Each structure stands twice: as structure tokens, then as C-alpha cells.
FIFI-42638 format. One record per residue (C-alpha): residue in one letter; x, y, z. Coordinates in Angstrom, 2 decimals, always signed. Example, Ala and Ser with C-alpha at 12.3 -4.5 7.8 and 13.67 -1.06 7.14 Angstrom:
BEGIN
A, +12.30, -4.50, +7.80 .
S, +13.67, -1.06, +7.14 .
# end
This chain:
BEGIN
X, +79.31, +76.71, +99.71 .
X, +80.37, +73.16, +99.20 .
X, +82.52, +71.79, +101.98 .
X, +85.59, +71.81, +99.69 .
X, +86.46, +74.21, +96.87 .
X, +89.69, +74.55, +94.91 .
X, +90.34, +78.32, +94.97 .
X, +92.77, +77.99, +92.04 .
X, +90.14, +76.39, +89.79 .
X, +86.75, +77.75, +90.90 .
X, +84.95, +79.48, +88.02 .
X, +84.57, +83.22, +88.52 .
X, +81.90, +85.60, +87.26 .
X, +82.87, +88.74, +85.31 .
X, +83.02, +91.88, +87.45 .
X, +82.71, +94.98, +85.24 .
X, +85.31, +97.70, +85.73 .
X, +84.44, +101.36, +85.24 .
X, +86.25, +102.76, +82.19 .
X, +87.51, +105.73, +84.23 .
X, +89.16, +103.34, +86.73 .
X, +91.28, +101.62, +84.06 .
X, +94.66, +103.36, +83.96 .
X, +96.64, +101.02, +81.68 .
X, +96.03, +97.97, +79.51 .
X, +92.76, +96.09, +79.17 .
X, +92.36, +94.43, +82.58 .
X, +89.34, +92.27, +83.38 .
X, +88.10, +91.48, +86.88 .
X, +86.12, +88.48, +88.09 .
X, +84.78, +87.27, +91.42 .
X, +82.99, +84.36, +93.06 .
X, +81.52, +84.73, +96.50 .
X, +81.85, +81.40, +98.26 .
X, +79.76, +82.20, +101.33 .
X, +79.67, +84.11, +104.56 .
X, +80.76, +83.44, +108.09 .
X, +78.88, +85.37, +110.74 .
X, +77.98, +88.11, +108.26 .
X, +81.48, +88.32, +106.79 .
X, +81.74, +87.47, +103.09 .
X, +84.53, +85.31, +101.65 .
X, +85.42, +84.37, +98.12 .
X, +87.88, +84.48, +95.24 .
X, +88.69, +87.58, +93.17 .
X, +90.90, +87.91, +90.08 .
X, +92.33, +90.65, +87.89 .
X, +94.18, +90.25, +84.60 .
X, +97.20, +92.27, +83.46 .
X, +96.82, +96.04, +83.55 .
X, +96.42, +98.88, +86.04 .
X, +93.19, +99.94, +87.77 .
X, +92.22, +102.13, +90.68 .
X, +89.72, +101.20, +93.38 .
X, +88.16, +102.27, +96.67 .
X, +88.52, +99.42, +99.12 .
X, +86.19, +97.56, +101.45 .
X, +87.27, +96.36, +104.89 .
X, +89.12, +93.22, +103.84 .
X, +91.93, +90.77, +104.41 .
X, +93.21, +88.64, +101.54 .
X, +95.88, +86.10, +100.65 .
X, +97.39, +86.04, +97.16 .
X, +96.98, +82.65, +95.49 .
X, +98.76, +83.43, +92.23 .
X, +100.13, +86.30, +90.19 .
X, +102.51, +89.22, +90.42 .
X, +101.27, +92.72, +91.19 .
X, +101.75, +95.85, +93.27 .
X, +99.01, +97.67, +95.15 .
X, +99.74, +101.35, +95.84 .
X, +97.95, +103.43, +98.46 .
X, +97.17, +107.16, +98.46 .
X, +99.55, +107.49, +101.40 .
X, +102.49, +106.55, +99.16 .
X, +102.81, +103.07, +100.67 .
X, +102.96, +100.12, +98.28 .
X, +102.79, +96.36, +98.75 .
X, +104.16, +93.77, +96.32 .
X, +101.74, +90.91, +95.77 .
X, +103.05, +87.40, +95.14 .
X, +101.66, +83.99, +96.16 .
X, +101.33, +83.63, +99.93 .
X, +101.32, +87.36, +100.76 .
X, +98.56, +88.41, +103.18 .
X, +97.28, +92.01, +103.01 .
X, +94.87, +94.06, +105.14 .
X, +92.76, +96.71, +103.40 .
X, +90.64, +99.27, +105.22 .
X, +87.28, +100.56, +104.05 .
X, +87.59, +103.74, +102.01 .
X, +91.28, +103.42, +101.15 .
X, +92.02, +104.56, +97.60 .
X, +94.33, +102.17, +95.77 .
X, +95.97, +101.53, +92.42 .
X, +96.52, +97.93, +91.34 .
X, +99.30, +97.25, +88.82 .
X, +99.06, +93.62, +87.71 .
X, +102.03, +92.14, +85.81 .
X, +100.74, +88.54, +85.68 .
X, +97.14, +87.50, +86.38 .
X, +96.30, +87.94, +90.05 .
X, +94.00, +85.67, +92.05 .
X, +93.26, +86.14, +95.75 .
X, +91.13, +84.58, +98.45 .
X, +89.39, +87.37, +100.38 .
X, +87.41, +87.87, +103.55 .
X, +85.48, +91.16, +103.59 .
X, +83.09, +92.81, +106.02 .
X, +79.73, +93.81, +104.56 .
# end
């Protein structure tokens, strides 16, 4: 990684979504891994408007932009807006409802 990167402007690579995981709309995902720190990966991830489900990695992230809600199998939900920090645990099943394009900076264990 370069010493300095603008997480709002860094170009992301398309990240294909499985058709069966798209629940509403035509969302598109993208990601750019920026590097690793002691075996822990960090980067930027984005999702456009729509609803998808996912199985999570062990991760912490901070929302850079967008408006969304992530819902967990347990019934818990978290509203995502700029500045919100969220902890995900490996294996959690989630549903992401994105109302305006979401971009986050993540740190995830391999």
C-alpha cells in the first residue's frame, strides 16, 4: 500500500454477488484490499442500493459513506451511517439493506 490513500476515492474492483444472495434491487459490490498488518487484511468495500445476505468474516469496520441497515439472524440490527463502527464475527449470517451507496473501511482476520 502507498503510505497515503483516500478511502473515499480509491478505485474498487467488482466483487461478484451470488444471484441467490440478492434479495431486492440490483446491488453491486466492490472491494480493494489495501494491505495487511500482521496477517490481518484491511481495505475498502462498497455496496450499491439493494438488499443482500452474507456470511461474515471476523471483521471490524467503520462506515465512510452511505445509509444502510445490517440485520443479524439473532434479530439484532444496526443502522449504518458515516462514522459508525461495527464488529462482525466469523460465521454470522446477515442481511444488508442499502438505501444509499455504502462504503466502509474494514479490518478482517484471514
